N, C-alpha and C positions, 0 to 999 in steps of 0.2 A: 468260690471254692469251699465247699462244705465237706468236712471229713466226719465220718461217723465214728463215734467212740465204740470200742469193742463192746459187744453186748454180753452182759453177765447172764449166766444161766438162771432160769427161774427155779424156785424151790421144787423139789420132787413132789409128786402127788401125795396127798395125805392118805395114810392107810385107813381103811374103815375101822370103825370102833367094834369091839367084840360083839355088841348086840345088834350091829347093822345087818348081819346075815341071819335070816330066819331059819335056816337049816332045812327048808322044805324042797330043795333041789331046783330052784328057779333056773330057767335056761340062761339068763344073764345075771348071775349072782354078783353081788357087789364085790366079792373077793376076786372073781374073774375079771371084772371091769378094772379093778385096782391093778391087778397083775398086768393087764394090757397097757394101762396108762403108764405104769412104772417101766415096763419094757421099752415103750416109745420114748419116755423121758431119757432113759439110759442110752438109747440108740442116738438121740439127738444131742444130749448134753453130758453124758457120763464122763467122757474124757476131759471136757472143759471144767467139770465140776469136781474133778479129782475122784471120779468113780464113786460118788456118794451113793448110798443105798437108801 
């Protein structure tokens, strides 16, 4: 009988650094990717992580 311990949430994704965006309007800007990753993290883990941002 093996019981799994409750899984703790992973840390939220790291925001991009100010210089990571080149400002040229890339179709997949690092800021857009971060927003998507953060939204997914919040959907999966937000309530378990105390709704951390």
